[in-house]
GUMILUM-652758 format. One record per residue (C-alpha): residue number from 1; residue in one letter; x, y, z. Coordinates in steps of 0.02 Angstrom, whole numbers, plus 50000, padded with zeros to 5 digits. Layout:
<rec n="NUM" res="A" X="X" Y="Y" Z="Z"/>
...
END
This chain:
<rec n="1" res="X" X="49630" Y="54916" Z="62076"/>
<rec n="2" res="X" X="49543" Y="55017" Z="61942"/>
<rec n="3" res="X" X="49637" Y="55135" Z="61829"/>
<rec n="4" res="X" X="49540" Y="55285" Z="61897"/>
<rec n="5" res="X" X="49689" Y="55350" Z="61997"/>
<rec n="6" res="X" X="49795" Y="55343" Z="61839"/>
<rec n="7" res="X" X="49664" Y="55433" Z="61733"/>
<rec n="8" res="X" X="49626" Y="55563" Z="61864"/>
<rec n="9" res="X" X="49808" Y="55597" Z="61904"/>
<rec n="10" res="X" X="49838" Y="55631" Z="61720"/>
<rec n="11" res="X" X="49682" Y="55742" Z="61710"/>
<rec n="12" res="X" X="49731" Y="55841" Z="61865"/>
<rec n="13" res="X" X="49910" Y="55868" Z="61804"/>
<rec n="14" res="X" X="49844" Y="55940" Z="61641"/>
<rec n="15" res="X" X="49706" Y="56041" Z="61723"/>
<rec n="16" res="X" X="49823" Y="56118" Z="61851"/>
<rec n="17" res="X" X="49966" Y="56142" Z="61726"/>
<rec n="18" res="X" X="50086" Y="56045" Z="61838"/>
<rec n="19" res="X" X="50234" Y="55952" Z="61764"/>
<rec n="20" res="X" X="50294" Y="55783" Z="61822"/>
<rec n="21" res="X" X="50449" Y="55863" Z="61896"/>
<rec n="22" res="X" X="50346" Y="55992" Z="61989"/>
<rec n="23" res="X" X="50229" Y="55858" Z="62059"/>
<rec n="24" res="X" X="50379" Y="55755" Z="62115"/>
<rec n="25" res="X" X="50453" Y="55906" Z="62203"/>
<rec n="26" res="X" X="50289" Y="55957" Z="62287"/>
<rec n="27" res="X" X="50241" Y="55782" Z="62342"/>
<rec n="28" res="X" X="50410" Y="55706" Z="62382"/>
<rec n="29" res="X" X="50363" Y="55557" Z="62273"/>
<rec n="30" res="X" X="50498" Y="55498" Z="62155"/>
<rec n="31" res="X" X="50472" Y="55552" Z="61973"/>
<rec n="32" res="X" X="50493" Y="55371" Z="61912"/>
<rec n="33" res="X" X="50356" Y="55314" Z="62031"/>
<rec n="34" res="X" X="50238" Y="55447" Z="61965"/>
<rec n="35" res="X" X="50281" Y="55398" Z="61786"/>
<rec n="36" res="X" X="50245" Y="55215" Z="61830"/>
<rec n="37" res="X" X="50074" Y="55263" Z="61899"/>
<rec n="38" res="X" X="50034" Y="55366" Z="61744"/>
<rec n="39" res="X" X="50090" Y="55225" Z="61629"/>
<rec n="40" res="X" X="49992" Y="55095" Z="61727"/>
<rec n="41" res="X" X="50148" Y="54996" Z="61771"/>
<rec n="42" res="X" X="50146" Y="55038" Z="61956"/>
<rec n="43" res="X" X="50007" Y="55009" Z="62081"/>
<rec n="44" res="X" X="50018" Y="55155" Z="62203"/>
<rec n="45" res="X" X="50001" Y="55137" Z="62390"/>
<rec n="46" res="X" X="49868" Y="55239" Z="62480"/>
<rec n="47" res="X" X="50001" Y="55346" Z="62563"/>
<rec n="48" res="X" X="50075" Y="55389" Z="62392"/>
<rec n="49" res="X" X="49906" Y="55437" Z="62322"/>
<rec n="50" res="X" X="49873" Y="55546" Z="62473"/>
<rec n="51" res="X" X="50039" Y="55637" Z="62449"/>
<rec n="52" res="X" X="50004" Y="55663" Z="62264"/>
<rec n="53" res="X" X="49828" Y="55727" Z="62296"/>
<rec n="54" res="X" X="49891" Y="55846" Z="62430"/>
<rec n="55" res="X" X="50024" Y="55912" Z="62313"/>
<rec n="56" res="X" X="49889" Y="55944" Z="62182"/>
<rec n="57" res="X" X="49776" Y="56030" Z="62309"/>
<rec n="58" res="X" X="49634" Y="55902" Z="62301"/>
<rec n="59" res="X" X="49561" Y="55772" Z="62417"/>
<rec n="60" res="X" X="49629" Y="55596" Z="62390"/>
<rec n="61" res="X" X="49451" Y="55545" Z="62343"/>
<rec n="62" res="X" X="49471" Y="55651" Z="62186"/>
<rec n="63" res="X" X="49590" Y="55518" Z="62119"/>
<rec n="64" res="X" X="49451" Y="55389" Z="62126"/>
<rec n="65" res="X" X="49315" Y="55497" Z="62050"/>
<rec n="66" res="X" X="49221" Y="55421" Z="61903"/>
<rec n="67" res="X" X="49245" Y="55538" Z="61753"/>
<rec n="68" res="X" X="49056" Y="55534" Z="61723"/>
<rec n="69" res="X" X="49037" Y="55630" Z="61886"/>
<rec n="70" res="X" X="49131" Y="55775" Z="61806"/>
<rec n="71" res="X" X="48978" Y="55812" Z="61698"/>
<rec n="72" res="X" X="48877" Y="55846" Z="61856"/>
<rec n="73" res="X" X="49016" Y="55958" Z="61920"/>
<rec n="74" res="X" X="49013" Y="56064" Z="61761"/>
<rec n="75" res="X" X="48823" Y="56072" Z="61767"/>
<rec n="76" res="X" X="48826" Y="56132" Z="61948"/>
<rec n="77" res="X" X="48956" Y="56265" Z="61906"/>
<rec n="78" res="X" X="48845" Y="56334" Z="61768"/>
<rec n="79" res="X" X="48690" Y="56336" Z="61878"/>
<rec n="80" res="X" X="48776" Y="56436" Z="62015"/>
<rec n="81" res="X" X="48871" Y="56575" Z="61925"/>
<rec n="82" res="X" X="48876" Y="56686" Z="62080"/>
<rec n="83" res="X" X="49006" Y="56571" Z="62157"/>
<rec n="84" res="X" X="49140" Y="56636" Z="62037"/>
<rec n="85" res="X" X="49095" Y="56816" Z="62081"/>
<rec n="86" res="X" X="49102" Y="56781" Z="62267"/>
<rec n="87" res="X" X="49272" Y="56695" Z="62250"/>
<rec n="88" res="X" X="49340" Y="56843" Z="62152"/>
<rec n="89" res="X" X="49275" Y="56972" Z="62277"/>
<rec n="90" res="X" X="49308" Y="56875" Z="62439"/>
<rec n="91" res="X" X="49457" Y="56759" Z="62410"/>
<rec n="92" res="X" X="49492" Y="56753" Z="62597"/>
<rec n="93" res="X" X="49333" Y="56649" Z="62623"/>
<rec n="94" res="X" X="49396" Y="56516" Z="62503"/>
<rec n="95" res="X" X="49577" Y="56500" Z="62559"/>
<rec n="96" res="X" X="49632" Y="56317" Z="62571"/>
<rec n="97" res="X" X="49472" Y="56254" Z="62490"/>
<rec n="98" res="X" X="49483" Y="56091" Z="62396"/>
<rec n="99" res="X" X="49397" Y="56048" Z="62234"/>
<rec n="100" res="X" X="49275" Y="55945" Z="62338"/>
<rec n="101" res="X" X="49230" Y="56098" Z="62441"/>
<rec n="102" res="X" X="49191" Y="56196" Z="62283"/>
<rec n="103" res="X" X="49090" Y="56050" Z="62216"/>
<rec n="104" res="X" X="48986" Y="56052" Z="62375"/>
<rec n="105" res="X" X="48959" Y="56240" Z="62362"/>
<rec n="106" res="X" X="48913" Y="56232" Z="62178"/>
<rec n="107" res="X" X="48786" Y="56094" Z="62212"/>
<rec n="108" res="X" X="48689" Y="56199" Z="62338"/>
<rec n="109" res="X" X="48538" Y="56301" Z="62292"/>
<rec n="110" res="X" X="48443" Y="56446" Z="62363"/>
<rec n="111" res="X" X="48258" Y="56481" Z="62379"/>
<rec n="112" res="X" X="48185" Y="56451" Z="62208"/>
<rec n="113" res="X" X="48348" Y="56412" Z="62117"/>
<rec n="114" res="X" X="48528" Y="56463" Z="62108"/>
<rec n="115" res="X" X="48618" Y="56544" Z="62254"/>
<rec n="116" res="X" X="48622" Y="56732" Z="62261"/>
<rec n="117" res="X" X="48787" Y="56820" Z="62294"/>
<rec n="118" res="X" X="48742" Y="56838" Z="62479"/>
<rec n="119" res="X" X="48685" Y="56656" Z="62481"/>
<rec n="120" res="X" X="48855" Y="56601" Z="62417"/>
<rec n="121" res="X" X="48944" Y="56701" Z="62551"/>
<rec n="122" res="X" X="48830" Y="56632" Z="62687"/>
<rec n="123" res="X" X="48854" Y="56453" Z="62628"/>
<rec n="124" res="X" X="49044" Y="56477" Z="62619"/>
<rec n="125" res="X" X="49049" Y="56546" Z="62795"/>
<rec n="126" res="X" X="48944" Y="56401" Z="62858"/>
<rec n="127" res="X" X="49055" Y="56275" Z="62769"/>
<rec n="128" res="X" X="49211" Y="56356" Z="62843"/>
<rec n="129" res="X" X="49134" Y="56351" Z="63017"/>
<rec n="130" res="X" X="49089" Y="56168" Z="62997"/>
<rec n="131" res="X" X="49263" Y="56126" Z="62935"/>
<rec n="132" res="X" X="49338" Y="56213" Z="63087"/>
<rec n="133" res="X" X="49220" Y="56118" Z="63203"/>
<rec n="134" res="X" X="49266" Y="55953" Z="63119"/>
<rec n="135" res="X" X="49451" Y="55987" Z="63147"/>
<rec n="136" res="X" X="49422" Y="56031" Z="63329"/>
<rec n="137" res="X" X="49315" Y="55876" Z="63355"/>
<rec n="138" res="X" X="49445" Y="55763" Z="63274"/>
<rec n="139" res="X" X="49577" Y="55835" Z="63390"/>
<rec n="140" res="X" X="49468" Y="55816" Z="63546"/>
<rec n="141" res="X" X="49431" Y="55635" Z="63502"/>
<rec n="142" res="X" X="49618" Y="55600" Z="63509"/>
<rec n="143" res="X" X="49636" Y="55669" Z="63687"/>
<rec n="144" res="X" X="49590" Y="55613" Z="63861"/>
<rec n="145" res="X" X="49425" Y="55704" Z="63836"/>
<rec n="146" res="X" X="49366" Y="55582" Z="63701"/>
<rec n="147" res="X" X="49243" Y="55493" Z="63815"/>
<rec n="148" res="X" X="49163" Y="55655" Z="63874"/>
<rec n="149" res="X" X="49154" Y="55722" Z="63696"/>
<rec n="150" res="X" X="49076" Y="55558" Z="63640"/>
<rec n="151" res="X" X="48943" Y="55566" Z="63777"/>
<rec n="152" res="X" X="48903" Y="55747" Z="63733"/>
<rec n="153" res="X" X="48885" Y="55705" Z="63549"/>
<rec n="154" res="X" X="48776" Y="55554" Z="63590"/>
<rec n="155" res="X" X="48663" Y="55660" Z="63702"/>
<rec n="156" res="X" X="48644" Y="55797" Z="63572"/>
<rec n="157" res="X" X="48619" Y="55669" Z="63434"/>
<rec n="158" res="X" X="48480" Y="55583" Z="63532"/>
<rec n="159" res="X" X="48391" Y="55750" Z="63553"/>
<rec n="160" res="X" X="48394" Y="55776" Z="63365"/>
<rec n="161" res="X" X="48370" Y="55597" Z="63304"/>
<rec n="162" res="X" X="48258" Y="55509" Z="63430"/>
<rec n="163" res="X" X="48271" Y="55322" Z="63429"/>
<rec n="164" res="X" X="48320" Y="55174" Z="63533"/>
<rec n="165" res="X" X="48452" Y="55213" Z="63662"/>
<rec n="166" res="X" X="48618" Y="55127" Z="63629"/>
<rec n="167" res="X" X="48703" Y="55046" Z="63778"/>
<rec n="168" res="X" X="48853" Y="55147" Z="63841"/>
<rec n="169" res="X" X="49019" Y="55088" Z="63772"/>
<rec n="170" res="X" X="49152" Y="55038" Z="63899"/>
<rec n="171" res="X" X="49304" Y="55151" Z="63908"/>
<rec n="172" res="X" X="49427" Y="55007" Z="63899"/>
<rec n="173" res="X" X="49440" Y="54824" Z="63946"/>
<rec n="174" res="X" X="49494" Y="54866" Z="64125"/>
<rec n="175" res="X" X="49333" Y="54963" Z="64157"/>
<rec n="176" res="X" X="49223" Y="54813" Z="64121"/>
<rec n="177" res="X" X="49290" Y="54712" Z="64267"/>
<rec n="178" res="X" X="49220" Y="54835" Z="64399"/>
END
C-alpha cells in the first residue's frame, strides 16, 4: 500500500485544524491507531480509512489522492471565483458537500469561460438533485424492486446510448430452470 493515505491524513488534519484527539473522538478510531497510520507503522484497513475520512468530512477517495492533483484543484478554484460568493450567499445549497463535490463544481465552466453566479447556483442545484437521485436509486436497488428498476434503467439507457442489446439477466438461479 502506498503512503498516500498517511500523507493525505496528515494534510487533512492540518488543513481542517483537527487534533489527533478530536479525530479519534469523531471517528471512534483509537488515537494510537491514528498515530500508527501517521507514523507509517500501521497499515489501515479500508473500514478505518472510511471512518477517518467521514470524521474529516471528505470522501475516502481523498485519502488516496495524488498530491499533484491538488495543483489542479487550486487552479480550478481560481478560475471559478463565483463559487465562493455563491457559497457565502446560499450556504443551504452546499450543506453536507464534500471536498470532492466542490472540486467537481470548481472544474465546471460556463459559456465562454468561468461560471457566472447564476451558473454556480444552477450547477449546485443540479448536483444536489443528482445526488438525491443516486441515493434513491441505491436504496431501490436494495429492495424487491431491483429487477424492475434495472429494466427501466436498461430501457432508458438503450434509448440514449444505442447499441447491441444485452441479453436479459436472470433474477436468480431458480428462475433459470423454468
